[in-house]
Structures are given as structure tokens and as C-alpha cells.
Steps between C-alpha positions, in 0.01 A plus 500: 500500500728544196689180602167312526391621157841408353499141630131437421568580135833328491367172656211495250751521221750261651445219251629729216806585715575136566485409135727794425761386748484138370573629149774731624679243717472237226649716225773626736614143565515415130683827422755431772570157359563632158704808588688413822387843645481524878152408608510750786602797286143561404378547851620852574390607157156362571470702822597818321252425227216456745588822677526694175157380376341581841644847465705499826855485341549623137732275307423502128817304412379212728150521355627468141766239576248277690277485195757352269690253717495149345370341825197740537181408314298815403170324590642395835601861574150631419328232705725578801497872482137552379323399826757677717474817300119500495479442879751777552320751276164424664632537853817705486660241724860364451583170664812521723692266263506776244526824707762756435668638692460212728455581865449290817604148600650292226385132482632258237198534277555881481880484462497572132310826539713610792816416309402731214468789754832418661709485174331796344590706808862377481518622136358838584727542796836382362504497119552876451818495708655196331469533125527132437202262532556124502214254521628155600277216379302763313237255358225713352568807723388821326641763733775614260234561230308737735790740553467843336665513158719781613637293786880445485489190699666199343289177537623146491295183511674179613319164439537161341544496118172316429288730715673810356454386142129459549467831672688688224279345234181586700617859559531543128162330446333734748665806351702588805825683428789339694733790423700578811493153630802268467430127521743278673445121456628305796402219738566590870587137586732447201644822362704796625218744446683795643786459250246487219331805643826698490569374150158632395586854608426506879740741678608347823654828615159669514225429748216280381161377615446124480148363522470129574125422512353149545823318419703397812246235611568293188877507511744284708678666789837510311341704216334743734822555689706529191262757350511719808884463528542606139304817571699567810828417335570212745455216258828347616356465841713756664220636723417865492849612394499693174793595278527810280451321166122547467554640154649172398187311585571376857151612610251782496604842613461608863156627558337261256169350621340154464135443591361151509236283659562173665358204691615376829553123551144480639331451155760233420456302815141570626266206517190726467270400217540845339879475469489135399266600221719794399813281483316230300381763261836647427653151467239411248584822311866390488619783724501369859554727806865454597631800686406659829661722765522337844159554670629500860348810660565780455539430127618855431818424689551175308454704169752759613755231597458341156543827314809595704657168408450595138656847546177703506334710767133477575320840454132400530302196559132405539421172665207297344319280752456508872793425723306483824350215693737247367438588132773568257506754212459355161686766301583866450589797277855647534724768381880459532781734397860461399716659774 
């Protein structure tokens, strides 16, 4: 009944939502052309903003940051959120796309919500025992700004110079204190980001938690492998062998953790209308899908082989998509450790 009430109200107000999205997408395109900021960086922030305003995941930094981004029109935000919030308050119902914690089968349209649950759990499980928090391709992630003020965790954000410059300006505009966060400007496909991280104060002799959310699919294979090898200390391609010079920047300390999400090659090769449309959309945004783990079943084994070749050990993996009846998984969530 609550779902029925929700969707009746939402459908009646759908014209307002459509207008809001048109305004939002239009301004986002114009803002990206002018700033050079990653067009996909806003996606995870949008998911957290929706969840915050629906009351399922509190994230005040995300709420404040979303309202000041140059690619987000205030009227568009109100037109998109207004009908959703009204339908929710009248029914008490939360659509699966915004549920937190997310439970049950994960389809592509619900991946963003499920991803929030996965990465938040990783932070809760591993951060206290590491002391260093590195967000790779940070975009507009707000997790470091939600940590308790008394936390002794050192946080680092690694991203391209243009995206980082816009974020820092918007943090200031939103009144969000970046104290405790060190910004490291680097491009994974062009720069030695790990060297810059160490120069910025990262201690490679101490364990760290690396979060790599929503990034790998847009990088080439060389950049993905290089990033993982730098964390593992095998950037020279020497397999899983590790020397004793971690303190000199040869890789992260033993016990360090890297959590990431990924696609298999299925989304890159599938002829289904859904994936053809998805590939066309990312190409149009200037960030095509380029990297995927071998989708040959079981995809977990293919992922483990890939990580081992980079010097890492697979600790946990969640397959996304059905691998039965001739179907292939389309992605997954993974946690790897530096042995």
C-alpha cells in the first residue's frame, strides 16, 4: 500500500521532475565544458544527497556541497527532490534506488545505492586499524568530512587538478572545514600519484585504507594495473615479491587495504540495448567505459588472478549479475590487501 501511494503521487508530479532533470543535466554539461571537471564525479554525490534528504543516510557535508556545485541549478534540485520527498512523506516508502543499508539482489539501476552500503561498511571495518585514509579519484566524496573531529586518521584525496580545484572552492563556499584532509593533485593515467602522495605526507611504512569508488571503469588497463601495483609495491612488474624499503615509497605497508568496484568485460562488449545505451551515454559525456575484468565464469577467479598479478591478495568479493544459464556477471565489489 505504501508503495502504491508513493508511486501515485510521484507519477502525478512527474512533469515537474522531468523539467528538473532537464535543467540539471543542461547546466551540468555547460559547467563541465567550462571547468574540465569529471562529469561522472557528481554521480556518487547525488546518490548521497538523495539518501540524506530521504533520511536514510545522514551526510550533511554532501547535502551542503551539492547545493553549491557550479553544475547544479537550485531550481532543478527543488523540482527533482520536491515530488520525491512529498511522495515519501505521504507514504513512508523509500524506492530501492535510495535504500540504505541496501539489501537484496543488486541490479544495475540499484548499483549506486548498494555501492554506498559496501564502501561505508569497508570504512567502518578497516579505518580504525589503519590510521591513514586515501580516497583515489575522490571527486566530491564527503566521507573524510564525516569523521569525528577527535579522529586521528590522516585523510588524503587524490584526483585531477581541475576537479580538485573546483571541489576545494566549493568546500569553502559551503562552509565545510577541510582541516585534516590533504589534497594530492594527480592524473592516474599520466602522473606518479603514489610518489606525490608520499611527498604530501603519506607514510608508506604504516597501513592505510584506499577507497577507489566509481573510477576503474573509466581508466585504461595500464592505469588500473599501475595503480594497484603502486599500492602493492610491485610497480616494476616484479610480481608479488616485496622488498623491505616500504618506508622509501616502494608501496603501501603490509596489511594495507584497497576497496574498489569494477565492471567485467560484459558491459564493454554486450550487444544488449541497455549496455549499448550506457556506453553511448558515457562516450557522449567524454568519459567512455574502457576497463573491465575478464567476464569468463567464474568472474571471481578472474579477478583474483588479476589482483595476484598486481601483487595483491583478494580478501572479499561480491559478484554483480547472474553467472548461471549462460549469463555473465557485469561487475563486482572487491577488497584486496597488501600481503
